[in-house]
N, C-alpha and C positions, 0 to 999 in steps of 0.2 A: 437724747438724739436718736438713740437705738429704737425707743418706744415710739418716737415720731415717725421713723422710717416704716415700722410695722403698720401703724395707723393708716399712713398714706397709701401703702400697699393695698389694704383693705379697702379704702375709699376708691381708689383707681380700679381694683378688680370688681368691686360693686358696680361702678359706673359701666364698665366694660361689659359685664354680664347682663345688665339692664338694657344696654344699647343693642346687644346681640338678640336678646329675647324680644325686643321690640321691632326689630328688622325681620326676624324669622317667625314672628308671631308664636312664640314659644312662652307659655305662662310660667314655666318652671324656671327659665333663666331670668325673667323679670322678677319673680318672687325672691329667687335666691339673691339676685343683685341688690334688691331692697333690703333684704335682711343683713347682708354683708356691709352694705353701706351704714345700716343703722348701727351695726356693732362698732364700726370706725368711728362714728360720732359719739357712741357711749363711751369709748375709750378716751376721747378728748375730754368729755365731761366728767368722767370718774377719776381718771388718772391725773390728767394735766390741770384741770381746774379745781379738784377737790382733794384727793388722797395725796398726790405727789405734786401739788401746786409749787413751783419753784420760788414762789414768794414766801412760803412757809416751810417747806421741807428742803433738806439739803439735797441740791440738783445742780450739777454743773452744766451751764448751757452754752459755754464757750466764751472766749475773751473779746471776740471782735464785735464791735458795735453794729447792729442791724443784722449782719450776715452771720448769724449763729443758729444755735439749736432751737431758738423759739420759732423760727419761720416753718419748722416741720410740724408741730402740733397746732399752731395757730394761724400762720400765714398761708401756706399752701392749700390747707382745707378749705379756705374761703373760695378758692377757684373750683375745687371739687365740688362744692356745695352748689355754687352758681351754675355749673354745668349740669348737675343732676337735677337741680330745680327746673331749669329750662326744658330739659328731656322729659321730666315726669309730668309737669304742668298740673293743673287742677288745684285741689285744696293742700295736698301734701307738698307740692312744689312752692306754693305760697308759704306754708309754714316752714320750709327749709330755707327759703329766702331771709326769714327772720333770724336765722342762725348766723348769717354773715355779719351783721354789726356786732353782735355779742363777740364773735371771735376778733373782729377788728379792734374792738376796744380792749379786749384782753391783750392783743398783741402790742399795741401802741403803749399800753401802760407797762407791760413787762419789758419791752425794748428800752423804754425810758429808765426803768429801774436798772436794768443791765448796764446802760451807759454810765450810771453813777457808781454801781457797786461791783462790776465786773462779773465773772462767770457764776459765783455763788451769790445770788441776789438777797438772801435773807440776811447776809452779814452786814454789819455797819449801822451807823445811825442815820437819820434822814435829815439832810441839811435844808436851810431856807430855800436855797436855789432849786433843790429837787421837788420841793413842795410846790413852789411857784410853777415850775415846769410841767407838773401834772395838770394844773389848770389851764395853762396855755395850749398844751397838746390836746387836751380834751375838747377845748374850745374849737380848735382847728379840725379836729375829728368830727364834731358836730357839724360843722360847715361843709365839710367835705361830703358827709352823709346826705345832707340837705341838698346839695348840688347834684349829687348822683340821683337822688330821688326826684328832683326836677327834670333832669335829662331823660331818665327812664319813665317818667310819669308814674312813679311808684309811691303809693300812699304809704306802704309799710316803711320804706326808707325814711320817708319824711317824719314819720312817727318815731322812728328809731333816732333820727337827728334831734328830735325834741326831747326824747328821753336822756340822751347824752347831755344836752344843755341843762336839763333839770339836775342831773348829777353834778355838772360843773357848778352851777348856782349854789346848790346845797353845799358843796364842799367849800366854795369861797365864803360864804356867809357863816358856816358853822365851824370851819377848821382854819381856813387861811386867816380869818380876823384874829383868831387867838395864837396862831402859831408863827405868823410871819411878823416881821418887825421892819420899821423903817421904810425905805423906798419901795422894797419888794411888796409889802403890804399895799402901798398905794398903786403900784403898777398892776397888782392882781385885780384890785377892784376897777381900775381904768380900763384894763383889757376886757373885763367882764361887762363893763358898762357900754363900751364901744361894741362889744360882741352882741349884746342884747338889742342895741339899737339896729345894728345890721341885719339881726335875725328877724326884728319885727318888720323891717322894710322888706326882706325878702318874703316872708310869709304873706304880708299885705299886697305885694306886687305879683307874685307868682302862685301862691298857694290859696289865698282868699282874696281874689280880685274883687273889686266894687263892680256891682251890676249897674249898668247904665240904665236909666229910666227916662222916659220921654217927658218933656215939660207938659204942664197941664193943658196948654193950647193944642199941641201936637196929639196929646192923648184924645181930647175932645174931636179933633179932626178925624183921627183914626176911627173912633166910635161912630162918627157920622158915616164914614165910608162903609163901615160894616153894616149900619142900618140900611144905606142905600142898596 
């Protein structure tokens, strides 16, 4: 939690410095803010996702479900990244937008793990209920990203949703089939099948809509009008 506070202070200070530089047209503030913001993102990637990942290392994240230390390195930075991306714009802003679904996926996965295992998430064995819950939560996350991508007309978010769905499908086919037993295995594949049907309908309806073409007679009439 202490590390998360430090990271968020860096992200907030970086954004504030960049905004100050943009409003006063001072390049040094914009550059310094970008560097400071980048250091904050590096801290998340190196400390929280790799070296001191609470799924692997001994880390106490707090005993409360949802409202715990995981919100600091994974939840709150989603808002910082979104604000900085909108402020910066251009290619860097678009690249930063791609960080948001990564943080969201890490957040929902670790929050679910914390709900089953408490403050120290690496302890204990994984139950069938937990295995099924990951598939269900990832499926919901994929649909949430797709909905947000459609609302914002963001191609990157739609691609992120597709990536989450691919991960969910892979887990269900390669892991759930061998680990789950009984009704949970049936429920896993049933939910996945319904999810894929819904995903296909959404992509066909909103992402790749069919292009309406004129019937042959209308096309002939249109060509005749052009010739006239």
